[in-house]
Every structure is written in C-alpha cells, then in structure tokens.
Backbone as CSV, one residue per row, in Angstrom:
resi,resn,N_x,N_y,N_z,CA_x,CA_y,CA_z,C_x,C_y,C_z
1,UNK,12.668,-66.787,-73.967,12.964,-66.742,-72.535,12.068,-65.697,-71.854
2,UNK,11.367,-66.118,-70.825,10.450,-65.208,-70.146,11.190,-64.374,-69.112
3,UNK,10.599,-63.217,-68.801,11.225,-62.325,-67.834,10.145,-61.541,-67.099
4,UNK,10.503,-60.916,-65.993,9.498,-60.139,-65.250,9.163,-58.831,-65.953
5,UNK,7.999,-58.307,-65.616,7.536,-57.033,-66.132,7.052,-56.199,-64.954
6,UNK,7.536,-54.958,-64.876,7.121,-54.058,-63.799,6.231,-52.965,-64.377
7,UNK,5.038,-52.829,-63.809,4.024,-51.896,-64.286,3.736,-50.889,-63.173
8,UNK,3.647,-49.628,-63.541,3.440,-48.580,-62.543,2.275,-47.678,-62.912
9,UNK,1.456,-47.354,-61.912,0.543,-46.225,-61.993,1.408,-44.976,-61.811
10,UNK,0.861,-43.814,-62.144,1.634,-42.574,-62.029,1.263,-41.751,-60.803
11,UNK,0.053,-41.224,-60.797,-0.340,-40.233,-59.788,-0.491,-40.845,-58.399
12,UNK,0.141,-40.223,-57.431,0.143,-40.663,-56.034,0.809,-42.029,-55.860
13,UNK,1.490,-42.493,-56.902,2.226,-43.765,-56.827,3.709,-43.496,-57.057
14,UNK,4.070,-43.100,-58.268,5.453,-42.709,-58.537,5.714,-41.278,-58.085
15,UNK,4.654,-40.471,-58.107,4.789,-39.076,-57.663,3.845,-38.817,-56.499
16,UNK,4.227,-37.887,-55.658,3.414,-37.554,-54.492,2.412,-36.468,-54.790
17,UNK,1.737,-36.576,-55.918,0.789,-35.563,-56.365,-0.035,-36.174,-57.483
18,UNK,-0.997,-35.404,-57.973,-1.757,-35.781,-59.153,-1.295,-34.901,-60.304
19,UNK,-0.766,-35.507,-61.337,-0.171,-34.727,-62.430,-1.201,-33.861,-63.145
20,UNK,-2.442,-34.333,-63.240,-3.476,-33.541,-63.902,-3.813,-32.291,-63.096
21,UNK,-3.852,-32.430,-61.768,-4.104,-31.260,-60.922,-2.952,-30.264,-61.047
22,UNK,-1.723,-30.764,-61.034,-0.570,-29.876,-61.209,-0.631,-29.171,-62.560
23,UNK,-1.059,-29.882,-63.569,-1.184,-29.323,-64.910,-2.223,-28.202,-64.926
24,UNK,-3.344,-28.448,-64.294,-4.386,-27.418,-64.268,-3.928,-26.182,-63.485
25,UNK,-3.240,-26.406,-62.372,-2.719,-25.270,-61.601,-1.717,-24.472,-62.437
26,UNK,-0.911,-25.175,-63.205,0.066,-24.541,-64.095,-0.644,-23.698,-65.156
27,UNK,-1.727,-24.226,-65.714,-2.468,-23.485,-66.740,-3.123,-22.232,-66.165
28,UNK,-3.476,-22.280,-64.885,-4.001,-21.078,-64.233,-2.907,-20.013,-64.145
29,UNK,-1.705,-20.420,-63.723,-0.609,-19.452,-63.592,-0.219,-18.861,-64.942
30,UNK,-0.444,-19.634,-66.010,-0.114,-19.160,-67.358,-1.229,-18.292,-67.952
31,UNK,-2.332,-18.176,-67.237,-3.438,-17.376,-67.743,-4.266,-18.061,-68.803
32,UNK,-4.062,-19.369,-68.970,-4.828,-20.109,-69.977,-6.181,-20.541,-69.401
33,UNK,-6.191,-20.908,-68.134,-7.451,-21.135,-67.422,-7.766,-19.864,-66.647
34,UNK,-8.906,-19.269,-66.949,-9.274,-18.001,-66.311,-10.533,-18.109,-65.458
35,UNK,-11.223,-19.243,-65.521,-12.433,-19.439,-64.717,-12.036,-19.560,-63.247
36,UNK,-12.480,-18.657,-62.379,-12.075,-18.692,-60.968,-12.556,-19.934,-60.220
37,UNK,-13.562,-20.611,-60.764,-14.068,-21.805,-60.089,-13.504,-23.102,-60.636
38,UNK,-12.562,-23.007,-61.590,-12.063,-24.211,-62.269,-11.382,-25.177,-61.307
39,UNK,-10.463,-24.674,-60.505,-9.689,-25.564,-59.632,-10.568,-26.198,-58.556
40,UNK,-11.588,-25.466,-58.120,-12.514,-26.040,-57.140,-13.302,-27.197,-57.753
41,UNK,-13.753,-27.005,-58.995,-14.455,-28.087,-59.692,-13.511,-29.257,-59.951
42,UNK,-12.264,-28.961,-60.243,-11.251,-30.003,-60.440,-11.119,-30.864,-59.186
43,UNK,-11.085,-30.216,-58.032,-10.984,-30.960,-56.775,-12.211,-31.841,-56.557
44,UNK,-13.385,-31.327,-56.920,-14.610,-32.114,-56.757,-14.561,-33.376,-57.628
45,UNK,-14.124,-33.212,-58.863,-14.036,-34.350,-59.771,-12.969,-35.351,-59.324
46,UNK,-11.864,-34.845,-58.801,-10.816,-35.736,-58.325,-11.260,-36.526,-57.087
47,UNK,-12.138,-35.934,-56.296,-12.697,-36.671,-55.152,-13.549,-37.842,-55.650
48,UNK,-14.275,-37.619,-56.734,-15.046,-38.711,-57.336,-14.107,-39.794,-57.861
49,UNK,-12.993,-39.367,-58.465,-12.001,-40.338,-58.951,-11.473,-41.182,-57.797
50,UNK,-11.127,-40.530,-56.712,-10.574,-41.238,-55.558,-11.554,-42.260,-55.004
51,UNK,-12.839,-41.951,-55.119,-13.875,-42.861,-54.632,-14.221,-43.943,-55.652
52,UNK,-13.585,-43.877,-56.835,-13.875,-44.849,-57.880,-15.170,-44.574,-58.609
53,UNK,-15.602,-43.290,-58.629,-16.912,-42.946,-59.182,-16.845,-41.909,-60.307
54,UNK,-15.670,-41.643,-60.837,-15.534,-40.585,-61.840,-16.071,-41.021,-63.199
55,UNK,-16.852,-40.141,-63.828,-17.264,-40.324,-65.217,-16.162,-39.732,-66.090
56,UNK,-15.360,-40.588,-66.731,-14.179,-40.116,-67.434,-14.499,-39.190,-68.614
57,UNK,-15.486,-39.492,-69.473,-15.789,-38.539,-70.556,-16.198,-37.163,-70.031
58,UNK,-16.974,-37.135,-68.942,-17.369,-35.848,-68.345,-16.129,-35.094,-67.867
59,UNK,-15.225,-35.816,-67.212,-14.011,-35.179,-66.717,-13.166,-34.631,-67.869
60,UNK,-13.028,-35.401,-68.932,-12.198,-34.952,-70.056,-12.798,-33.728,-70.742
61,UNK,-14.105,-33.683,-70.871,-14.749,-32.494,-71.437,-14.404,-31.257,-70.619
62,UNK,-14.395,-31.421,-69.303,-14.035,-30.324,-68.399,-12.555,-29.967,-68.529
63,UNK,-11.706,-30.973,-68.496,-10.262,-30.766,-68.447,-9.688,-30.188,-69.735
64,UNK,-10.215,-30.630,-70.864,-9.638,-30.245,-72.154,-10.232,-28.946,-72.691
65,UNK,-11.382,-28.520,-72.158,-12.050,-27.308,-72.662,-11.127,-26.088,-72.741
66,UNK,-10.253,-25.834,-71.737,-9.387,-24.648,-71.824,-8.361,-24.719,-72.965
67,UNK,-8.137,-25.919,-73.516,-7.130,-26.086,-74.566,-7.737,-26.061,-75.965
68,UNK,-9.047,-25.843,-76.037,-9.776,-26.020,-77.303,-9.202,-25.194,-78.453
69,UNK,-8.682,-24.006,-78.145,-8.187,-23.122,-79.202,-6.660,-23.104,-79.308
70,UNK,-6.000,-23.904,-78.476,-4.529,-23.913,-78.500,-4.021,-24.976,-79.468
71,UNK,-3.117,-24.631,-80.358,-2.533,-25.656,-81.235,-1.847,-26.745,-80.416
72,UNK,-1.901,-27.955,-80.947,-1.285,-29.106,-80.268,0.174,-28.821,-79.908
73,UNK,0.918,-28.189,-80.801,2.340,-27.935,-80.563,2.538,-27.001,-79.368
74,UNK,1.646,-26.049,-79.198,1.733,-25.130,-78.062,1.439,-25.863,-76.759
75,UNK,0.438,-26.747,-76.790,0.129,-27.541,-75.601,1.313,-28.424,-75.227
76,UNK,1.921,-29.063,-76.218,3.062,-29.941,-75.945,4.225,-29.162,-75.336
77,UNK,4.426,-27.936,-75.798,5.501,-27.111,-75.239,5.202,-26.770,-73.777
78,UNK,3.949,-26.454,-73.497,3.546,-26.155,-72.120,3.687,-27.388,-71.229
79,UNK,3.354,-28.558,-71.763,3.503,-29.800,-70.986,4.962,-30.019,-70.606
80,UNK,5.871,-29.799,-71.553,7.302,-29.943,-71.259,7.703,-29.089,-70.060
81,UNK,7.247,-27.832,-70.069,7.590,-26.919,-68.976,6.970,-27.375,-67.659
82,UNK,5.720,-27.785,-67.711,5.024,-28.224,-66.496,5.662,-29.471,-65.901
83,UNK,5.995,-30.437,-66.759,6.609,-31.681,-66.272,7.943,-31.388,-65.593
84,UNK,8.750,-30.579,-66.255,10.090,-30.295,-65.720,10.032,-29.506,-64.413
85,UNK,9.187,-28.476,-64.370,9.199,-27.560,-63.228,8.293,-27.986,-62.075
86,UNK,7.211,-28.703,-62.382,6.207,-28.945,-61.355,5.928,-30.414,-61.057
87,UNK,6.051,-31.288,-62.056,5.733,-32.701,-61.827,6.948,-33.489,-61.373
88,UNK,8.068,-33.335,-62.051,9.250,-34.127,-61.683,9.730,-33.883,-60.248
89,UNK,9.627,-32.657,-59.716,10.043,-32.466,-58.321,9.211,-33.255,-57.303
90,UNK,8.059,-33.795,-57.724,7.218,-34.551,-56.786,7.476,-36.050,-56.833
91,UNK,8.419,-36.504,-57.661,8.703,-37.941,-57.759,9.249,-38.452,-56.420
92,UNK,8.704,-39.563,-55.970,9.187,-40.157,-54.725,10.612,-40.684,-54.906
93,UNK,11.523,-40.390,-53.967,12.882,-40.934,-54.065,12.893,-42.462,-54.137
94,UNK,11.986,-43.105,-53.417,11.918,-44.576,-53.432,11.552,-45.085,-54.824
95,UNK,10.708,-44.322,-55.532,10.347,-44.695,-56.898,11.552,-44.586,-57.824
96,UNK,12.297,-43.488,-57.686,13.503,-43.313,-58.508,14.516,-44.418,-58.251
97,UNK,14.673,-44.784,-56.994,15.622,-45.837,-56.636,15.225,-47.165,-57.280
98,UNK,13.932,-47.504,-57.208,13.454,-48.752,-57.806,13.610,-48.719,-59.324
99,UNK,13.232,-47.624,-59.953,13.343,-47.532,-61.408,14.797,-47.620,-61.864
100,UNK,15.690,-47.007,-61.105,17.119,-47.076,-61.437,17.621,-48.508,-61.363
101,UNK,17.213,-49.234,-60.319,17.635,-50.628,-60.158,17.091,-51.501,-61.282
102,UNK,15.837,-51.292,-61.646,15.231,-52.082,-62.719,15.941,-51.827,-64.045
103,UNK,16.311,-50.577,-64.288,17.025,-50.252,-65.523,18.387,-50.926,-65.546
104,UNK,19.074,-50.910,-64.401,20.382,-51.570,-64.316,20.273,-53.071,-64.566
105,UNK,19.146,-53.647,-64.140,18.932,-55.091,-64.295,18.281,-55.447,-65.634
106,UNK,18.096,-54.440,-66.504,17.490,-54.648,-67.830,16.092,-55.258,-67.743
107,UNK,15.325,-54.831,-66.758,13.951,-55.301,-66.591,12.995,-54.296,-67.227
108,UNK,12.072,-54.795,-68.007,11.145,-53.939,-68.738,10.165,-53.262,-67.790
109,UNK,9.936,-51.970,-68.013,8.998,-51.210,-67.194,7.948,-50.536,-68.083
110,UNK,6.745,-50.421,-67.534,5.617,-49.811,-68.235,4.930,-48.846,-67.277
111,UNK,4.588,-47.663,-67.773,3.788,-46.706,-67.025,2.406,-46.680,-67.653
112,UNK,1.374,-46.895,-66.843,0.013,-46.888,-67.367,-0.870,-46.090,-66.423
113,UNK,-1.470,-45.042,-66.966,-2.157,-44.060,-66.134,-3.469,-43.634,-66.769
114,UNK,-4.409,-43.210,-65.920,-5.678,-42.668,-66.398,-5.582,-41.183,-66.711
115,UNK,-4.380,-40.635,-66.630,-4.142,-39.252,-67.062,-3.966,-39.254,-68.585
116,UNK,-4.206,-38.119,-69.217,-4.085,-38.056,-70.675,-2.648,-38.353,-71.101
117,UNK,-2.520,-39.000,-72.244,-1.210,-39.512,-72.657,-0.210,-38.415,-72.979
118,UNK,-0.681,-37.204,-73.348,0.312,-36.166,-73.664,1.070,-35.725,-72.414
119,UNK,0.539,-35.995,-71.238,1.281,-35.777,-69.993,2.054,-37.034,-69.609
120,UNK,1.375,-38.176,-69.645,1.963,-39.442,-69.186,3.252,-39.767,-69.939
121,UNK,3.235,-39.607,-71.246,4.406,-39.989,-72.045,5.603,-39.080,-71.779
122,UNK,5.339,-37.814,-71.512,6.440,-36.892,-71.190,7.058,-37.247,-69.838
123,UNK,6.219,-37.591,-68.865,6.739,-37.982,-67.546,7.523,-39.284,-67.659
124,UNK,6.987,-40.240,-68.405,7.672,-41.520,-68.585,9.063,-41.322,-69.174
125,UNK,9.162,-40.447,-70.147,10.465,-40.180,-70.774,11.449,-39.623,-69.755
126,UNK,10.977,-38.692,-68.923,11.837,-38.112,-67.888,12.274,-39.171,-66.864
127,UNK,11.398,-40.125,-66.584,11.699,-41.169,-65.599,12.496,-42.335,-66.190
128,UNK,12.679,-42.330,-67.504,13.396,-43.426,-68.146,12.565,-44.688,-68.290
129,UNK,11.239,-44.538,-68.292,10.341,-45.680,-68.512,10.032,-45.737,-70.008
130,UNK,10.435,-46.815,-70.691,10.347,-46.816,-72.160,8.949,-46.998,-72.725
131,UNK,8.038,-47.569,-71.957,6.695,-47.849,-72.461,5.675,-47.106,-71.590
132,UNK,4.807,-46.339,-72.228,3.845,-45.535,-71.468,2.498,-45.508,-72.161
133,UNK,1.456,-45.623,-71.350,0.084,-45.569,-71.851,-0.727,-44.620,-70.987
134,UNK,-1.430,-43.709,-71.644,-2.390,-42.851,-70.979,-3.653,-42.841,-71.810
135,UNK,-4.569,-41.948,-71.478,-5.783,-41.828,-72.277,-5.448,-41.030,-73.532
136,UNK,-5.583,-41.680,-74.674,-5.249,-41.053,-75.951,-6.431,-40.217,-76.438
137,UNK,-6.146,-38.974,-76.803,-7.183,-38.069,-77.282,-7.033,-37.813,-78.781
138,UNK,-8.151,-37.716,-79.456,-8.134,-37.378,-80.875,-7.699,-35.926,-81.062
139,UNK,-6.848,-35.706,-82.047,-6.472,-34.347,-82.426,-7.394,-33.911,-83.555
140,UNK,-8.123,-32.814,-83.335,-9.079,-32.326,-84.324,-8.756,-30.871,-84.662
141,UNK,-8.603,-30.597,-85.938,-8.258,-29.246,-86.409,-6.980,-28.717,-85.742
142,UNK,-6.025,-29.639,-85.533,-4.738,-29.251,-84.983,-4.721,-29.037,-83.484
143,UNK,-5.842,-29.360,-82.810,-5.928,-29.170,-81.357,-6.354,-30.469,-80.685
144,UNK,-5.940,-30.646,-79.429,-6.416,-31.801,-78.666,-7.908,-31.644,-78.397
145,UNK,-8.658,-32.723,-78.611,-10.081,-32.719,-78.294,-10.304,-33.586,-77.055
146,UNK,-11.535,-33.579,-76.555,-11.875,-34.416,-75.411,-12.352,-35.796,-75.855
147,UNK,-12.297,-36.067,-77.150,-12.756,-37.356,-77.668,-11.663,-38.410,-77.529
148,UNK,-12.024,-39.507,-76.895,-11.055,-40.567,-76.599,-10.807,-41.420,-77.839
149,UNK,-9.539,-41.723,-78.058,-9.143,-42.599,-79.161,-8.846,-43.990,-78.582
150,UNK,-9.602,-44.984,-79.020,-9.386,-46.340,-78.520,-9.947,-46.527,-77.124
151,UNK,-9.359,-47.457,-76.390,-9.815,-47.802,-75.040,-9.118,-46.896,-74.029
152,UNK,-9.882,-46.211,-73.169,-9.232,-45.377,-72.153,-8.558,-46.231,-71.087
153,UNK,-7.374,-45.832,-70.680,-6.603,-46.586,-69.660,-7.107,-46.199,-68.268
154,UNK,-8.320,-46.620,-67.990,-9.008,-46.270,-66.738,-9.776,-47.489,-66.264
155,UNK,-9.578,-47.856,-65.003,-10.229,-49.018,-64.409,-9.957,-50.268,-65.258
156,UNK,-11.009,-50.988,-65.700,-10.810,-52.215,-66.479,-10.074,-51.939,-67.790
157,UNK,-10.156,-50.701,-68.264,-9.468,-50.350,-69.502,-7.961,-50.482,-69.407
158,UNK,-7.419,-50.348,-68.191,-5.965,-50.536,-68.036,-5.575,-51.969,-68.371
159,UNK,-6.401,-52.926,-67.955,-6.128,-54.336,-68.255,-6.207,-54.567,-69.756
160,UNK,-7.249,-54.018,-70.385,-7.412,-54.170,-71.834,-6.215,-53.609,-72.586
161,UNK,-5.793,-52.419,-72.197,-4.643,-51.782,-72.865,-3.370,-52.593,-72.646
162,UNK,-3.179,-53.089,-71.434,-1.968,-53.872,-71.151,-1.977,-55.182,-71.926
163,UNK,-3.125,-55.827,-71.989,-3.214,-57.085,-72.745,-2.896,-56.856,-74.214
164,UNK,-3.388,-55.753,-74.765,-3.084,-55.435,-76.170,-1.592,-55.197,-76.362
165,UNK,-0.998,-54.488,-75.416,0.441,-54.218,-75.488,1.240,-55.520,-75.393
166,UNK,0.850,-56.385,-74.457,1.555,-57.662,-74.277,1.485,-58.511,-75.551
167,UNK,0.341,-58.475,-76.227,0.165,-59.273,-77.443,1.084,-58.810,-78.565
168,UNK,1.528,-57.547,-78.487,2.390,-56.990,-79.532,3.876,-57.230,-79.270
169,UNK,4.212,-57.730,-78.072,5.615,-57.864,-77.706,6.202,-59.190,-78.179
170,UNK,7.460,-59.133,-78.581,8.136,-60.364,-78.994,8.607,-61.165,-77.783
171,UNK,8.774,-60.461,-76.660,9.217,-61.134,-75.441,8.025,-61.718,-74.684
172,UNK,8.325,-62.691,-73.845,7.294,-63.303,-73.012,7.527,-62.878,-71.564
173,UNK,6.482,-62.389,-70.927,6.577,-61.948,-69.531,5.736,-62.873,-68.662
174,UNK,6.388,-63.495,-67.692,5.660,-64.424,-66.829,5.217,-63.760,-65.536
175,UNK,6.134,-63.112,-64.858,5.816,-62.502,-63.569,5.573,-61.010,-63.761
176,UNK,4.365,-60.553,-63.448,4.054,-59.135,-63.578,3.901,-58.516,-62.198
177,UNK,4.592,-57.411,-62.008,4.565,-56.663,-60.749,3.866,-55.337,-61.034
178,UNK,2.896,-54.993,-60.205,2.148,-53.755,-60.432,2.129,-52.918,-59.164
179,UNK,2.387,-51.629,-59.311,2.431,-50.690,-58.188,1.362,-49.621,-58.388
180,UNK,0.509,-49.428,-57.389,-0.538,-48.420,-57.480,-1.016,-47.999,-56.095
181,UNK,-1.728,-46.864,-56.083,-2.316,-46.361,-54.833,-3.832,-46.435,-54.858
182,UNK,-4.440,-46.703,-56.020,-5.851,-46.382,-56.240,-6.763,-47.591,-56.365
183,UNK,-7.956,-47.482,-55.782,-8.977,-48.522,-55.923,-9.416,-48.660,-57.374
184,UNK,-9.237,-47.607,-58.174,-9.565,-47.704,-59.602,-8.715,-48.746,-60.308
185,UNK,-7.569,-49.066,-59.737,-6.648,-50.017,-60.365,-6.813,-51.440,-59.846
186,UNK,-7.888,-51.700,-59.109,-8.110,-53.057,-58.612,-8.142,-54.091,-59.741
187,UNK,-8.779,-53.804,-60.892,-8.736,-54.809,-61.965,-7.318,-55.174,-62.396
188,UNK,-6.429,-54.192,-62.469,-5.053,-54.492,-62.874,-4.283,-55.163,-61.740
189,UNK,-4.620,-54.827,-60.503,-4.026,-55.539,-59.366,-4.340,-57.028,-59.453
190,UNK,-5.602,-57.342,-59.748,-6.031,-58.743,-59.813,-5.459,-59.452,-61.037
191,UNK,-5.172,-58.686,-62.081,-4.572,-59.247,-63.290,-3.094,-59.583,-63.072
192,UNK,-2.434,-58.815,-62.205,-0.993,-58.970,-61.977,-0.713,-60.115,-61.005
193,UNK,0.449,-60.724,-61.178,0.843,-61.773,-60.233,1.257,-61.201,-58.878
194,UNK,1.899,-60.030,-58.917,2.461,-59.462,-57.692,2.069,-57.986,-57.538
195,UNK,0.848,-57.717,-57.071,0.453,-56.325,-56.838,1.153,-55.769,-55.597
196,UNK,1.543,-54.517,-55.673,2.089,-53.786,-54.531,1.299,-52.482,-54.400
197,UNK,0.845,-52.174,-53.204,0.102,-50.930,-53.017,1.028,-49.906,-52.361
198,UNK,1.034,-48.710,-52.939,1.911,-47.619,-52.497,1.045,-46.514,-51.898
199,UNK,1.233,-46.212,-50.619,0.412,-45.182,-49.960,-1.053,-45.332,-50.374
200,UNK,-1.632,-46.519,-50.210,-2.936,-46.793,-50.820,-4.069,-45.966,-50.234
201,UNK,-5.073,-45.715,-51.084,-6.303,-45.095,-50.609,-6.981,-46.069,-49.646
202,UNK,-7.902,-45.595,-48.802,-8.510,-46.475,-47.791,-9.154,-47.733,-48.372
203,UNK,-9.849,-47.593,-49.507,-10.512,-48.760,-50.097,-9.503,-49.810,-50.550
204,UNK,-8.461,-49.365,-51.229,-7.454,-50.315,-51.711,-6.664,-50.885,-50.545
205,UNK,-6.408,-50.079,-49.538,-5.681,-50.549,-48.367,-6.417,-51.702,-47.693
206,UNK,-7.726,-51.540,-47.529,-8.518,-52.603,-46.891,-8.497,-53.875,-47.733
207,UNK,-8.637,-53.719,-49.040,-8.632,-54.900,-49.907,-7.264,-55.573,-49.892
208,UNK,-6.208,-54.767,-49.935,-4.844,-55.315,-49.945,-4.569,-56.141,-48.697
209,UNK,-5.118,-55.700,-47.570,-4.913,-56.437,-46.322,-5.540,-57.837,-46.385
210,UNK,-6.701,-57.937,-47.039,-7.349,-59.260,-47.149,-6.559,-60.196,-48.063
211,UNK,-5.782,-59.618,-48.983,-4.995,-60.417,-49.933,-3.534,-60.560,-49.524
212,UNK,-3.164,-59.873,-48.447,-1.766,-59.876,-47.967,-0.795,-59.356,-49.028
213,UNK,-1.251,-58.335,-49.767,-0.359,-57.699,-50.735,0.630,-56.798,-50.001
214,UNK,1.856,-56.694,-50.505,2.825,-55.782,-49.887,2.305,-54.343,-49.913
215,UNK,2.453,-53.669,-48.777,2.019,-52.278,-48.664,3.248,-51.414,-48.413
216,UNK,3.500,-50.465,-49.313,4.695,-49.629,-49.245,4.317,-48.207,-48.846
217,UNK,5.160,-47.599,-48.048,4.990,-46.195,-47.692,6.142,-45.420,-48.300
218,UNK,5.829,-44.653,-49.329,6.839,-43.830,-49.990,6.616,-42.377,-49.583
219,UNK,7.706,-41.670,-49.321,7.626,-40.304,-48.827,8.407,-39.365,-49.731
220,UNK,7.952,-38.116,-49.847,8.702,-37.137,-50.648,9.965,-36.723,-49.952
221,UNK,10.855,-36.118,-50.703,12.063,-35.562,-50.105,11.681,-34.455,-49.147
222,UNK,12.288,-34.456,-47.974,12.040,-33.367,-47.030,13.205,-32.396,-47.103
223,UNK,12.882,-31.126,-47.196,13.922,-30.107,-47.313,14.429,-29.705,-45.923
224,UNK,15.712,-29.516,-45.844,16.305,-29.058,-44.594,16.301,-27.539,-44.563
225,UNK,15.750,-26.995,-43.517,15.699,-25.538,-43.396,16.710,-25.051,-42.371
C-alpha cells in the first residue's frame, strides 16, 4: 500500500536560521574558534551558497578545520548543547505544527540537508523526524575530517541520496511533498510531486511562481515585551 512522503530541508525552512552559522558562532563563544575573521569568511561562503555557487569541499575544509584536534565524542557533546540552546529555539512554530500533524497521521517524514550530518541528525531527533540525511564526513584518527563519505546531500546530490533511501524502503511512496527555501534544492523540487517553497530565496521564488508552487510564509515566535 502506497502512502505520502514528506521531505524537508532544514536551514531557513524548518528553522529561521542557518544551523551551520549558529554552530560556528557557538564554537566562537566556546573558544574553539579563535580566528577573528572566521565568522566574516563564513558569511561570505554562505552568500555563495545562497546564490547557488558554493564549492562544498572548499566550504567543508574551512568549516571542519577548527575541529581537527577535537575527539569525535567531544564534538558530539558540543553539538548536543548547541542544538538544544541555539538551534531548537529558532524552529518555526508553523513547522512544528505541521510535523506534529504528520506524526499524528503516521506519515513518514525525512529531513535532508546540505549541513553536516552530525548536526542534521541531532536536530531531526529533537524534531521527531525519524529519517535524516546530511553530508557524511569520514572520521579519521578519532576526529571528524573534511573528507566526504559517499554522495554529499547538496544540490543534485539530495536527489541521489533520496533515491538511494527510497530503494531501501519496504514501503512504497507515491506522493512526495518537499519543503525548502533554497535554489540549491531545485533538483529535489523537480523530483517531488508537490514542492512547497518556504520563505523562498529570490531565485527560487521566481521559479516557483512560473510553476504555481505553493509559497508559504513562516515566521518565528515573537516575544511579548
């Protein structure tokens, strides 16, 4: 019996932030990143990502360099703290509402992100999303390296990773719903039967209009002062 499948991007889609940027800011506060120009370079690289022009291996070499001497277990502990204190508070209420409804209806959900998997999987667990894919990194000498394991879940790689995952499932999924904000996810939008754009970037917004895809505006919680 076939059933629907809901697929979500993470950054600027389920959360009103970029989890990798939050992670880097967290590492600065912890004194693990000490280069005063690191966050500025991070912003430059993220601008390239937003434009669909990021060189992912170059970015990973930059991003993972501060962790080169940290044991994997220490990094994982830091990720737990960062996710709980800094990433989860940025989750859109509309995203939580949708995920809660899907869980109640026993509909399968997948999180697939171009962020490294040691962050993506922790966020997915907190959100109650049972299946999560990020960029998998090789562990070398007990530490995370910048070397990618398998196909990176970035641009067309998201489709490849999803197809591999689908081939491993015993269930059959006919209708696929995909939620994203980024032009980098256009290949997965075109692969899905029902793409939805959430607070889309200008490039994706223009394309979505030509296809008449649903456009959603999700907002963070506003605090009452």
